[in-house]
C-alpha positions in Angstrom: -28.4 3.9 15.1 -29.0 1.7 18.1 -26.9 -0.7 19.9 -28.3 -3.8 18.0 -27.6 -2.1 14.5 -24.3 -0.9 15.6 -23.1 -4.5 15.5 -24.0 -4.8 11.8 -22.2 -1.6 10.7 -19.1 -1.8 8.9 -16.3 0.9 9.1 -14.2 1.8 6.1 -10.8 2.8 7.6 -8.4 3.0 4.6 -8.4 3.6 0.8 -5.9 2.8 -1.9 -6.6 3.5 -5.5 -5.2 4.1 -9.0 -7.3 5.6 -11.7 -6.9 7.7 -15.0 -5.5 11.1 -14.8 -2.6 10.3 -12.6 -4.8 9.4 -9.6 -2.9 7.6 -6.9 -5.0 8.3 -3.9 -8.5 9.2 -2.7 -7.5 12.9 -2.5 -6.3 12.7 -6.0 -9.5 11.3 -7.2 -11.4 14.0 -5.2 -9.3 16.6 -6.9 -10.4 15.3 -10.3 -14.1 15.2 -9.7 -14.1 18.4 -7.6 -12.5 20.4 -10.5 -14.6 18.9 -13.0 -11.8 17.3 -14.8 -12.3 14.8 -17.7 -9.0 12.7 -17.7 -9.6 10.4 -20.7 -6.8 10.3 -23.2 -5.9 8.6 -26.5 -4.8 5.0 -26.5 -1.5 4.0 -24.8 1.5 3.5 -27.1 3.3 1.0 -24.9 1.1 -2.0 -25.0 1.5 -3.3 -28.5 -2.1 -2.4 -29.7 -2.2 -2.4 -33.4 -5.4 -0.5 -34.4 -6.3 1.3 -37.7 -7.6 4.3 -35.9 -7.1 6.3 -32.7 -9.5 6.0 -29.8 -10.0 7.3 -26.4 -10.2 5.8 -22.8 -9.1 6.1 -19.3 -5.8 4.6 -18.6 -3.6 4.2 -15.4 -0.3 5.8 -15.6 2.6 3.2 -15.6 0.2 0.2 -15.6 3.0 -1.7 -17.2 5.4 -1.0 -14.3 5.8 -2.8 -11.0 8.2 -3.0 -8.0 8.7 -6.8 -8.1 11.7 -6.7 -5.8 9.4 -5.1 -3.0 6.9 -8.0 -3.2 9.8 -10.7 -3.6 8.7 -11.7 -7.0 11.3 -12.5 -9.8 11.3 -10.4 -13.0 10.4 -13.6 -15.0 7.3 -14.1 -12.9 6.5 -10.4 -12.8 6.4 -10.5 -16.7 4.0 -13.4 -16.5 1.7 -11.8 -14.2 -1.5 -10.0 -15.3 -0.9 -6.3 -14.5 -4.2 -6.5 -12.5 -2.6 -8.7 -9.9 0.5 -6.3 -9.7 -1.7 -3.3 -9.3 -3.6 -4.9 -6.6 -0.5 -5.7 -4.6 0.7 -2.0 -4.7 -2.8 -0.4 -4.2 -3.5 -2.8 -1.2 -0.3 -1.8 0.5 -1.2 1.8 0.0 -4.7 1.1 1.5 -3.2 -0.4 4.6 -0.8 2.6 5.0 -3.8 4.9 4.6 -5.6 2.9 7.3 -2.7 3.2 9.7 -2.3 -0.7 9.6 1.1 -2.1 9.5 1.1 -4.8 6.8 3.3 -6.9 8.8 0.6 -7.0 11.5 -1.6 -9.1 9.2 0.6 -12.1 9.0 -1.2 -15.1 10.6 -4.3 -12.9 11.0 -8.0 -13.7 9.9 -8.1 -11.0 7.4 -10.3 -11.5 4.4 -9.5 -10.6 0.7 -12.4 -9.9 -1.5 -11.5 -8.7 -5.0 -13.6 -8.0 -8.1 -11.8 -8.6 -11.4 -12.3 -10.0 -14.9 -10.1 -11.6 -17.4 -8.4 -9.2 -19.6 -6.4 -11.5 -22.0 -3.0 -10.4 -20.8 0.0 -12.0 -22.6 0.0 -15.1 -24.8 -2.3 -18.3 -24.3 -0.7 -20.9 -22.1 -0.2 -23.2 -25.1 1.6 -20.3 -27.2 4.2 -19.4 -24.4 7.6 -19.1 -26.0 9.6 -19.3 -22.8 9.7 -15.8 -21.3 6.8 -16.6 -18.8 6.8 -20.3 -18.8 5.8 -21.9 -15.6 4.0 -18.6 -14.3 1.4 -18.2 -16.9 -1.2 -20.3 -15.1 -1.1 -18.3 -11.8 -0.2 -15.0 -13.6 -3.3 -15.1 -15.8 -5.9 -16.6 -13.5 -8.2 -13.9 -12.0 -8.9 -16.6 -9.2 -5.3 -15.9 -8.0 -5.9 -12.2 -7.7 -7.3 -12.5 -4.1 -5.1 -15.5 -3.3 -1.9 -13.6 -4.1 -2.7 -10.9 -1.7 -3.5 -13.5 1.1 -0.3 -15.3 0.2 1.8 -12.1 0.3 0.4 -10.9 3.6 0.2 -14.2 5.2 -3.5 -14.0 5.9 -5.9 -16.9 6.8 -9.2 -15.3 6.3 -11.5 -15.9 3.1 -9.9 -14.9 -0.1 -12.3 -14.6 -3.0 -12.1 -13.2 -6.4 -15.7 -11.9 -7.7 -16.4 -11.8 -11.5 -19.8 -10.4 -12.1 -18.5 -8.1 -14.9 -18.9 -4.4 -14.1 -20.6 -4.9 -10.7 -17.7 -7.0 -9.4 -16.0 -4.5 -7.1 -19.5 -3.6 -5.3 -20.4 -7.3 -5.0 -16.9 -7.9 -3.4 -17.6 -5.1 -0.8 -21.0 -6.7 -0.1 -19.4 -10.0 0.5 -16.7 -8.7 2.6 -19.2 -6.9 4.9 -21.3 -10.2 5.1 -18.0 -11.9 6.2 -17.2 -9.4 8.7 -20.7 -9.6 10.3 -20.4 -13.3 10.3 -17.2 -13.4 12.2 -15.3 -15.0 9.2 -12.6 -12.3 9.4 -11.8 -9.4 11.7 -10.4 -7.1 9.0 -11.1 -7.3 5.2 -9.7 -5.8 2.1 -12.4 -5.3 -0.6 -12.3 -3.8 -4.0 -11.7 -4.3 -7.7 -9.2 -3.9 -10.5 -9.3 -3.6 -14.1 -6.3 -3.2 -16.7 -7.0 -3.2 -20.5 -4.2 -5.4 -21.6 -5.7 -5.5 -25.1 -8.2 -3.3 -27.0 -10.7 -6.1 -27.3 -13.2 -4.2 -25.1 -13.2 -1.3 -27.5 -13.3 -3.5 -30.5 -16.2 -5.6 -29.2 -18.3 -2.7 -28.0 -17.8 -0.7 -31.3 -19.4 -3.6 -32.9 -22.5 -3.3 -30.7 -22.5 0.6 -31.3 -22.1 1.0 -27.6 -19.0 3.1 -27.4 -19.4 6.9 -27.3 -18.2 8.5 -30.5 -16.1 11.1 -28.7 -14.9 8.8 -26.0 -16.9 10.5 -23.3 -19.4 8.9 -20.7 -22.3 11.3 -20.9 -24.3 9.8 -18.0 -28.1 10.3 -18.1 -27.8 13.0 -20.8 -30.0 13.3 -23.7 -26.9 13.3 -25.8 -25.8 9.8 -24.4 -24.4 7.7 -27.2 -22.4 5.0 -25.4 -19.8 4.3 -22.7 -16.1 5.0 -22.6 -13.9 2.2 -21.3 -11.4 2.9 -18.6 -9.2 1.0 -16.0 -8.2 1.3 -12.4 -7.9 -0.1 -9.0 -9.6 0.6 -5.8 -9.1 -1.2 -2.5 -10.9 -0.5 0.8 -9.8 -1.5 4.4 -12.9 -2.7 6.4 -13.6 -3.5 10.1 -16.6 -4.0 12.2 -17.6 -0.6 13.3 -17.4 -1.5 17.2 -14.0 -2.9 16.7 -12.7 0.1 14.9 -14.2 2.5 17.6 -12.6 0.3 20.3 -9.2 0.6 18.6 -9.3 4.3 17.9 -9.1 4.0 14.2 -10.1 6.7 11.9 -13.5 5.9 10.3 -13.7 7.4 6.8 -17.3 6.1 6.2 -19.7 3.6 7.4 -21.4 0.9 5.3 -25.1 1.0 6.7 -26.3 -1.7 4.3 -25.7 -3.5 0.9 -27.3 -6.1 -1.1 -27.1 -7.9 -4.4 -29.7 -9.4 -6.7 -30.2 -10.4 -10.5 -32.1 -9.1 -13.5 -33.1 -12.6 -14.3 -35.1 -12.9 -17.5 -35.2 -9.4 -18.7 -35.7 -8.1 -22.1 -32.3 -9.6 -23.1 -29.1 -11.1 -21.7 -27.5 -7.7 -21.6 -30.6 -5.7 -20.9 -30.9 -4.1 -17.5 -34.2 -4.5 -15.4 -35.8 -1.5 -13.9 -37.9 -3.8 -11.7 -34.8 -5.6 -10.3 -33.0 -2.4 -9.6 -36.0 -1.0 -7.7 -36.4 -4.2 -5.6 -32.6 -4.1 -4.8 -32.6 -0.5 -3.6 -35.9 -1.0 -1.5 -34.2 -4.0 0.1 -31.1 -2.0 1.0 -33.2 0.9 2.5 -35.0 -1.6 4.6 -31.7 -3.2 5.9 -30.5 0.2 6.8 -33.6 1.2 8.6 -33.8 4.4 6.4 -36.6 6.1 4.4 -35.6 7.1 0.8 -35.8 10.8 1.7 -32.8 10.2 4.1 -30.4 9.7 1.3 -29.0 12.8 -0.2 -26.9 11.7 -3.0 -26.9 8.5 -5.3 -23.7 7.7 -7.1 -25.2 5.9 -10.0 -23.9 3.2 -12.3 -24.4 5.8 -15.2 -22.5 4.5 -18.1 -23.7 6.8 -20.8 -25.7 4.2 -22.7 -29.2 5.1 -23.5 -31.0 2.0 -22.5 -28.9 1.4 -19.4 -29.3 5.0 -18.2 -33.0 5.2 -18.7 -33.6 2.0 -17.0 -31.6 3.0 -13.9 -33.1 6.5 -13.7 -36.6 5.0 -13.7 -35.5 2.8 -10.8 -34.0 5.8 -8.8 -37.3 7.8 -9.4 -39.4 5.0 -8.2 -37.3 4.6 -5.0 -35.2 7.6 -4.0 -37.4 10.1 -5.8 -40.6 9.3 -3.9 -41.9 11.1 -0.7 -39.4 13.9 -1.0 -39.9 17.5 0.0 -40.0 20.2 -2.7 -36.5 21.7 -2.9 -34.8 18.6 -1.5 -34.6 16.1 -4.4 -32.0 13.3 -4.3 -28.9 14.3 -6.3 -27.6 12.0 -9.0 -24.1 11.8 -10.4 -21.5 9.4 -12.0 -17.9 9.4 -11.7 -17.7 7.7 -15.0 -18.1 11.1 -16.7 -14.7 12.0 -15.2 -12.7 8.9 -15.6 -14.5 6.6 -17.8 -16.1 3.2 -17.1 -13.4 1.4 -15.1 -15.3 -1.9 -15.4 -14.6 -4.2 -12.4 -13.1 -1.2 -10.6 -15.9 1.1 -11.3 -18.1 0.4 -8.3 -15.5 1.0 -5.7 -14.4 4.2 -7.6 -17.9 5.4 -6.9 -17.6 4.5 -3.4 -14.4 6.4 -3.0 -15.9 9.4 -4.6 -18.9 9.4 -2.1 -16.7 9.0 0.9 -14.7 12.1 -0.2 -17.8 14.0 -1.1 -19.3 13.3 2.3 -16.0 14.3 4.0 -15.8 17.6 2.1 -19.6 18.2 2.3 -19.6 18.7 -1.5 -21.6 17.1 -4.2 -19.5 17.3 -7.4 -20.8 17.9 -10.9 -21.4 15.2 -13.4 -19.9 16.1 -16.8 -21.0 16.2 -20.5 -24.7 16.8 -19.8 -26.6 19.1 -22.0 -30.0 18.2 -21.0 -31.1 15.2 -18.7 -32.5 12.2 -20.5 -36.1 12.1 -21.4 -38.7 9.8 -19.9 -37.9 10.6 -16.3 -39.1 13.2 -13.7 -36.0 15.3 -12.9 -37.9 17.9 -11.0 -37.2 19.5 -7.6 -39.9 17.2 -6.2 -38.0 13.9 -7.1 -34.4 14.0 -8.3 -31.8 16.2 -9.9 -28.9 15.4 -12.1 -25.8 17.2 -10.7 -24.9 19.2 -13.7 -23.3 21.7 -11.4 -21.4 21.1 -8.0 -23.0 22.2 -4.9 -22.5 22.1 -1.1 -24.1 19.2 0.7 -27.4 20.1 2.4 -27.0 20.5 6.1 -29.7 18.3 7.7 -29.8 17.6 11.5 -28.3 14.1 10.7 -25.2 12.5 9.4 -24.7 12.6 5.6 -26.0 9.7 3.7 -25.3 8.5 0.3 -25.8 5.4 -2.0 -23.9 3.7 -4.8 -25.0 1.3 -7.5 -23.1 -0.9 -9.9 -24.6 -3.3 -12.4 -23.0 -5.9 -14.4 -23.7 -7.1 -17.9 -24.0 -10.6 -16.2 -27.2 -9.2 -14.8 -25.8 -9.0 -11.3 -26.7 -5.9 -9.5 -25.2 -4.3 -6.2 -26.2 -1.4 -4.2 -24.8 0.1 -1.0 -25.7 2.9 1.4 -22.9 4.8 3.2 -22.9 7.2 6.1 -20.3 9.9 6.7 -17.4 8.8 9.1 -15.9 10.5 11.9 -14.4 14.2 11.4 -10.8 14.0 12.9 -9.0 17.0 14.1 -5.4 17.3 13.0 -3.3 18.5 15.9 -1.2 21.7 15.1 2.4 22.2 16.2 3.0 23.9 19.4 6.4 25.6 19.5 6.0 25.9 23.4 5.9 22.3 24.0 8.6 21.3 21.4 10.7 18.1 22.4 13.2 16.1 20.7 11.4 13.2 18.6 12.2 10.5 16.0 10.6 10.4 12.4 11.1 6.9 11.2 11.4 5.9 7.6 12.0 2.6 5.9 12.1 1.0 2.4 13.0 -1.9 0.5 16.0 -0.5 -1.0 18.2 2.9 -0.8 16.4 4.2 -3.9 13.0 3.7 -2.3 14.2 5.2 1.0 15.5 8.4 -0.7 12.2 8.7 -2.7 10.3 8.3 0.5 12.2 11.0 2.2 11.6 13.2 -0.7 7.8 12.7 -0.4 8.0 13.3 3.3 9.8 16.6 2.6 7.0 17.7 0.3 4.4 16.8 3.0 6.5 18.9 5.5 6.6 21.7 3.1 2.9 21.6 2.4 2.0 21.0 6.1 4.3 23.2 8.2 1.6 23.3 10.9 1.5 19.6 11.4 2.4 18.5 15.0 5.8 16.7 14.9 4.6 14.3 17.6 1.6 13.3 15.7 3.6 12.6 12.6 6.1 10.7 14.7 3.5 8.5 16.1 2.1 7.7 12.7 5.4 6.8 11.3 6.2 4.7 14.2 3.1 2.7 14.7 1.2 2.7 11.3 3.9 1.4 9.0 5.6 -1.7 8.3 9.3 -1.7 9.1 11.5 -2.5 6.0 15.1 -3.3 5.4 16.6 0.1 4.6 16.0 2.5 7.5 16.5 6.0 8.5 15.6 8.1 11.6 15.6 11.9 11.6 15.9 13.4 15.2 14.8 16.9 15.6 12.8 19.2 17.9 11.1 21.4 15.3 9.8 21.5 11.8 12.9 23.0 10.4 15.1 20.1 11.9 12.8 17.4 10.3 12.7 19.3 7.0 16.4 19.8 6.8 17.0 16.0 7.7 14.6 14.8 5.2 16.0 17.0 2.5 19.5 15.7 3.2 18.3 12.0 3.2 16.4 12.6 -0.1 19.6 13.8 -1.7 21.9 11.3 -0.3 23.8 13.9 1.9 25.0 13.1 5.5 23.4 15.1 8.2 24.1 15.2 11.9 20.4 14.3 12.8 20.0 11.6 10.2 20.8 8.0 11.3 20.8 5.7 8.3 21.5 1.9 8.3 20.5 -1.5 6.9 18.8 -4.1 9.0 20.4 -7.5 8.6 18.5 -10.7 9.2 19.3 -12.4 12.5 21.3 -9.3 13.9 18.8 -7.7 16.1 20.2 -8.4 19.5 23.2 -6.4 20.5 26.0 -6.8 23.1 26.0 -4.2 25.9 29.5 -3.1 26.8 30.2 -1.6 30.2 33.7 0.3 30.7 35.7 0.9 33.8 36.6 4.4 34.9 37.2 7.3 32.6 33.7 8.1 31.5 32.6 10.4 34.3 32.0 14.2 33.7 30.2 16.7 35.9 26.5 17.0 35.1 26.5 13.7 33.2 23.1 12.5 34.4 21.4 15.8 35.4 19.2 16.1 32.4 18.0 12.5 32.3 17.2 12.6 36.0 15.0 15.6 35.1 13.4 14.3 31.8 13.5 10.4 32.0 11.3 8.7 34.5 12.8 5.4 33.7 16.4 6.6 34.3 15.3 8.4 37.5 13.5 5.5 38.9 16.6 3.3 38.5 18.9 5.8 39.9 16.5 6.3 43.0 16.5 2.4 43.4 20.4 2.4 43.5 20.4 5.1 46.0 18.1 3.3 48.4 20.3 0.1 48.3 23.6 2.2 48.3 22.5 4.0 51.5 23.4 1.0 53.7 26.9 1.2 52.4 27.8 5.0 52.0 27.2 8.2 53.8 26.6 10.4 50.8 23.6 11.0 48.5 23.8 9.6 44.9 21.2 12.0 43.5 22.8 14.8 45.2 26.3 14.1 43.5 24.6 13.7 40.1 22.4 16.8 40.3 24.6 19.2 42.1 28.2 18.0 41.4 31.0 18.4 41.5 31.8 14.7 41.2 34.4 13.6 43.9 37.7 11.9 42.7 37.7 9.3 45.3 37.3 5.7 43.8 34.9 4.6 46.5 32.6 7.4 45.3 33.3 7.5 41.5 32.8 3.7 41.1 29.3 3.4 42.7 28.2 6.5 40.8 29.4 5.1 37.5 27.8 1.8 38.3 24.5 3.5 39.0 24.7 5.5 35.9 25.5 2.5 33.6 22.7 0.2 35.0 20.3 3.1 34.7 21.1 3.8 31.1 20.9 0.0 30.5 17.2 0.3 32.1 16.6 3.2 29.6 17.8 1.1 26.7 15.5 -1.7 27.8 12.6 0.6 28.0 12.9 1.3 24.3 12.9 -2.5 23.8 16.6 -2.8 23.1 17.7 -5.8 25.2 21.1 -7.3 25.2 21.8 -10.8 24.0 25.1 -10.7 25.7 27.1 -8.5 28.0 31.0 -7.7 28.3 32.3 -5.6 31.1 35.8 -4.1 31.5 37.4 -4.0 35.0 34.7 -2.8 37.3 32.3 -2.5 34.4 31.8 -6.2 34.7 29.8 -5.8 37.9 27.3 -3.6 36.0 27.4 -6.3 33.1 26.6 -9.0 35.7 23.5 -7.1 37.1 22.2 -6.2 33.8 22.7 -9.8 32.6 20.5 -10.8 35.6 23.4 -12.8 37.3 23.5 -10.4 40.2 20.6 -8.7 42.1 20.9 -5.0 42.6 21.8 -5.6 46.2 24.5 -8.0 45.5 25.9 -5.9 42.6 26.1 -2.7 44.8 27.6 -4.8 47.6 30.5 -5.9 45.2 30.9 -2.3 44.0 30.9 -0.8 47.5 33.3 -3.5 49.0 35.4 -3.8 46.0 39.0 -3.4 47.4 37.9 -3.3 51.0 36.5 -6.3 52.5 35.9 -8.9 49.9 35.2 -11.4 52.6 32.0 -9.7 53.1 30.9 -10.8 49.7 30.4 -14.4 50.7 26.6 -14.0 50.8 26.5 -13.0 47.0 24.5 -15.6 45.1 24.8 -15.4 41.4 22.0 -16.6 39.1 22.2 -18.6 35.9 20.7 -16.5 33.1 19.9 -16.5 29.5 22.0 -13.5 28.8 25.4 -14.5 27.7 28.2 -13.2 30.0 31.6 -12.8 28.1 34.2 -12.7 30.8 37.0 -10.1 30.4 39.0 -12.3 32.8 38.6 -15.6 30.8 38.2 -14.2 27.3 35.2 -16.2 26.6 31.6 -16.8 27.7 31.1 -18.2 31.2 28.2 -19.5 33.1 26.8 -16.6 35.2 26.4 -18.8 38.2 30.0 -18.7 38.6 30.1 -14.9 39.4 30.4 -15.2 43.1 33.0 -13.7 45.5 35.8 -15.7 44.0 35.3 -14.2 40.7 35.2 -10.7 42.0 38.4 -11.3 43.9 40.0 -12.4 40.6 38.6 -9.2 39.0 40.8 -7.0 41.2 44.1 -8.4 40.3 44.2 -10.7 37.3 45.1 -9.3 33.7 42.2 -8.2 31.5 41.4 -10.1 28.2 38.8 -7.8 27.1 39.9 -8.0 23.4 39.5 -11.8 23.5 36.1 -11.6 25.1 35.1 -9.2 22.1 36.4 -11.6 19.6 34.6 -14.5 21.2 31.3 -12.5 21.1 31.8 -11.7 17.4 32.8 -15.3 16.6 29.3 -16.3 18.2 27.5 -14.2 15.7 27.1 -10.9 17.4 27.5 -7.8 15.3 26.0 -5.0 17.3 28.0 -3.5 20.2 26.5 -0.7 22.4 28.7 0.9 25.1 26.3 1.8 28.0 28.1 4.7 29.6 28.1 8.4 30.1 30.9 8.8 27.5 32.2 6.2 24.9 35.7 5.0 25.7 35.3 1.4 24.3 33.8 2.2 20.9 37.2 2.8 19.2 38.8 0.0 21.0 36.2 -2.4 19.7 36.5 -1.1 16.2 40.2 -1.6 16.3 39.7 -5.1 17.8 37.3 -6.1 15.0 39.0 -4.2 12.1 40.9 -7.2 10.9 37.8 -9.3 10.5 36.6 -7.1 7.7 32.8 -7.6 8.6 30.6 -4.7 7.1 27.7 -5.9 9.4 29.5 -4.8 12.7 28.3 -1.7 14.1 29.3 0.1 17.4 27.5 2.8 19.3 27.7 4.8 22.4 24.9 6.2 24.6 25.9 9.6 26.1 28.8 11.9 25.3 30.7 14.3 27.4 28.7 17.6 27.3 25.6 15.8 25.7 23.9 13.9 28.5 20.2 14.2 27.5 17.5 12.4 25.5 18.7 13.6 22.0 21.9 11.5 22.5 19.9 8.6 23.8 17.5 8.8 20.9 20.3 8.9 18.4 21.7 5.7 20.0 18.3 4.1 20.0 17.9 5.2 16.3 21.2 3.5 15.5 20.2 0.2 17.0 16.8 0.5 15.1 18.3 1.1 11.6 20.6 -2.0 12.3 17.8 -4.2 12.8 17.1 -4.2 16.6 13.4 -4.2 17.6 12.5 -0.9 19.2 9.8 0.3 21.1 9.3 4.1 20.9 6.8 4.5 23.9 9.3 6.3 26.2 9.6 9.2 23.9 6.2 9.1 22.0 4.1 8.2 25.0 0.7 6.5 24.8 -1.3 9.4 23.4 -4.4 8.5 21.4 -3.8 7.9 17.6 -4.2 11.0 15.4 -4.2 10.5 11.6 -2.4 12.4 9.0 -2.6 11.4 5.3 1.2 10.7 5.1 2.7 9.9 1.8 2.4 6.3 0.9 5.3 4.1 -0.3 7.1 5.1 -3.4 7.1 1.8 -5.4 10.2 1.7 -7.7 8.5 0.3 -10.8 10.1 -1.4 -13.8 8.5 -2.2 -17.0 7.0 -5.7 -17.3 4.9 -6.6 -20.2 4.2 -9.8 -22.2 3.0 -9.4 -25.8 -0.3 -10.9 -26.8 1.5 -13.2 -29.4 4.8 -14.9 -29.2 7.3 -15.9 -31.8 5.7 -19.3 -32.2 2.4 -17.7 -32.8 4.0 -15.2 -35.3 5.5 -18.1 -37.0 2.2 -19.8 -37.5 0.9 -16.7 -38.9 3.8 -16.5 -41.2 3.0 -20.0 -42.6 -0.7 -19.1 -42.9 0.2 -15.9 -44.8 2.3 -18.0 -47.2 -0.6 -20.1 -48.1 -3.0 -17.0 -48.4 -0.5 -15.2 -50.7 -1.5 -17.2 -53.6 -5.3 -16.5 -53.0 -7.1 -14.2 -55.4 -8.1 -11.3 -53.4 -11.2 -10.5 -55.4 -12.5 -14.1 -55.1 -12.0 -14.0 -51.5 -13.9 -10.7 -51.1 -16.6 -11.7 -53.4 -17.1 -15.0 -51.5 -17.6 -13.3 -48.2 -19.7 -10.6 -49.4 -22.0 -13.3 -50.9 -22.0 -15.2 -47.6 -22.8 -11.9 -45.7 -25.6 -11.0 -47.9 -27.0 -14.4 -48.3 -26.4 -14.8 -52.0 -26.1 -18.4 -53.4 -23.4 -17.5 -56.1 -20.4 -15.2 -55.4 -20.6 -14.2 -59.1 -23.7 -12.2 -58.2 -21.3 -9.8 -56.4 -20.2 -7.4 -59.1 -16.7 -5.9 -58.5 -17.6 -2.3 -59.5 -20.9 -2.2 -57.7 -21.1 0.1 -54.5 -21.4 -1.8 -51.3 -24.2 0.3 -50.2 -26.1 -0.7 -53.5 -25.3 -4.3 -52.8 -27.1 -4.0 -49.5 -24.0 -3.9 -47.0 -25.0 -1.6 -44.1 -22.8 -0.7 -41.1 -23.7 -3.9 -39.3 -23.1 -6.1 -42.2 -20.0 -4.2 -43.0 -18.5 -5.1 -39.6 -19.4 -8.7 -40.0 -17.8 -8.6 -43.5 -14.6 -7.1 -41.9 -14.6 -9.9 -39.3 -14.7 -12.7 -41.9 -12.0 -11.1 -43.9 -9.9 -10.6 -40.7 -10.4 -14.2 -40.0 -9.6 -15.3 -43.4 -6.4 -13.2 -43.8 -5.1 -13.0 -40.3 -4.7 -9.2 -40.7 -5.8 -6.5 -38.2 -8.2 -4.9 -40.9 -10.0 -1.8 -39.7 -13.7 -1.8 -39.0 -14.2 1.1 -41.6 -13.2 -1.3 -44.4 -16.4 -1.1 -46.6 -16.4 2.8 -46.1 -12.8 3.4 -46.9 -13.1 1.2 -50.0 -16.4 1.6 -51.7 -16.7 -1.3 -54.1 -15.6 -5.1 -53.9 -12.9 -4.5 -56.6 -11.4 -1.4 -54.8 -11.3 -3.5 -51.6 -9.7 -6.5 -53.2 -6.9 -4.5 -54.8 -6.2 -2.9 -51.4 -6.4 -6.2 -49.7 -4.0 -7.8 -52.1 -1.4 -5.3 -51.3 -2.0 -5.8 -47.6 -1.5 -9.5 -47.8 1.6 -9.2 -49.8 3.0 -6.7 -47.3 2.2 -9.0 -44.2 3.8 -12.0 -46.0 7.0 -10.2 -46.7 7.1 -8.9 -43.1 6.5 -12.4 -41.7 9.2 -13.9 -43.7 11.7 -11.1 -42.7 10.7 -11.9 -39.0 11.2 -15.6 -39.4 14.7 -15.0 -41.1 15.8 -12.7 -38.1 14.5 -15.3 -35.6 16.3 -18.2 -37.3 19.5 -16.0 -37.4 19.3 -15.1 -33.9 18.8 -18.8 -32.9 21.9 -19.8 -35.0 24.0 -17.2 -33.3 23.0 -18.6 -29.8 
């Protein structure tokens, strides 16, 4: 790669996906293909499908479930939303977490949304709605809204485009996203595709075309290929321009070297693929990537298991990637559809994810269900080989390169070439450098928080070597901060694991700080007590471990030197602490303002301050009303020569100062010599000041001192107001004067909603990635039936009319129409359908005609199950009578329910 080309490269930095077989991550999908698993199953039983015979496909677990509350969506709207939209919301969030991008950082950003999706007939038609989804069916059923809903939820301003080119949709979406990134239309993009089979329509329609595999398996490029196997899924990639990702230190999973899209045009038929078009497409992408065909080691093919499609694609691959290769170095060909089925609009991105993982693991996984490769193509070592067995990736003196193809029945083809990404090294825990750290967790509700703690506990069990500081950085910087919060404070793996276990089980633990962030309650009140908080060694550890605290103490010492003949740092480090007030008061002042500076370094700044007795001086300085020089002068001269304070000039500040003398908020420019004279002799109205602060809307109170003496007082003062939002926290405690105590206090502020910056404890080390557990969505079932009560009522009325029809006349008339006879009497009731000329295709047509005439879900095997028109008529008469009785019963029940209401 050269500098000019570098600007055209696109980095894939995150992956989110859901596919059959319980796949919920890229690693899950890799485990499926690496192990050679076939994860197709029988049809789901929870979607209301009424079919005459069982079938097989690839289905996403819990596609009917959705965490509507997490996304701020009502249950009513959630039910009306196509499950494809719901799946995209959850998968996109997981992709961002995997990328280390906090979802909240996208608000207002020019992030683009490029999604491949096709309509899947979810729920009733808009004119059939019976109230359950009224008002939401338009947006819920529109595939155009799939991308727009993502942009709406994340608050992004870049392009939002839904692509429907049928099966190639997701790869076309990836191509468009790359183009938009290169053009500067967006700086980040989410690209991918989704498909959820709301009805069995795709199975039924393709069965008519004889394009479904009889055993429900995709036998890609196999001589035994007999059709595809439908599946569903979702895959979302997070993309950035390669130079931007490198600059920001983001993990690069893979690089998009080049991509292109073209059309079959006038091929042999609307649905017939064009080898010539695919060949031109591949050559164009190779040219754009500045690569020779022999540079590419692996092709993840479209490979659906249809004879015509696979042969056309194989010939295009042989004509491009199979040329000019060395003996023994053929291009390897595979298809993920052999594992998970054909995921339609989400199939192309599934191939991309598989290839990314294969390059990262340096392994080419096998393609399943191949006895012998299909005929008509050279599969020799000189051209290309089907991956009937997994193998290690060849080790050339260049990065690994692979290609992915996706072709739609619309005739739109897409092809992309990928290059391996960076290989990151995961740091390993070093017991010798252990230090106290916070692990931050947040969720939308308590159930989600406990579930997330459980996932993190499993991660800790599986990865005991993980460096706690790297995990702490990922949790602090790479995740959105939600309402329900917890912080585990520990200095080793065992401490974190114990805290996570307790949180997951809902048990209290000393090192777990738990709370709920309330809107608008993120700025606390700093409290500063008078005497009674000192203890020997109260600041020694912080002087040693906290540069912020130490710098402020040293600043205090420099100013204090002009007033006293003793050393502040010596007193704090060496002790014992003298009992004289003219020493204790300046020392406590210095400790309090230095602790306040430490709080500020974590981003916790006071909206208001309250001091008690001499603590008011520290409060005045922290609020900005007094300079350090003036504040220390007040402390040093307090009780001696207050006339010497005439030079003190207080400033008006934005931080509210609640006066313990006046019991209310006062202007800080009044805090001159007169005020400090009053401070010596007037009664304290501290309780009134606290009540005034609470009445003004303040709910968080932080005592900034070496030992809490005000916290219980505050709790007692505010006990009568019965406000659950009130929280009170100290900073240090007698005997615990180090960073763990400070961290516990900062954690309390964080879980209550204060904005916190964790730099003082986490540092500014380069980002190091772990694949931490993604958010545990708390799904509930939301599913609308395809037909409503009104639709069923219409069917009932039609059934009543049809009940009187003579079934034999009906069958004979439609057999006549199918076979082209002029008179239905030509169709003898006892003559075999085969003898009448009804083959398999005509049998399907007859079945469809009878379905339309009767409104019954008749099986496609109708003419095989009932060999003559007479036998079929007798069976059909019974079915129509049963349907009519059932419809009448449903109508009576519905009427009774209405009358009851």
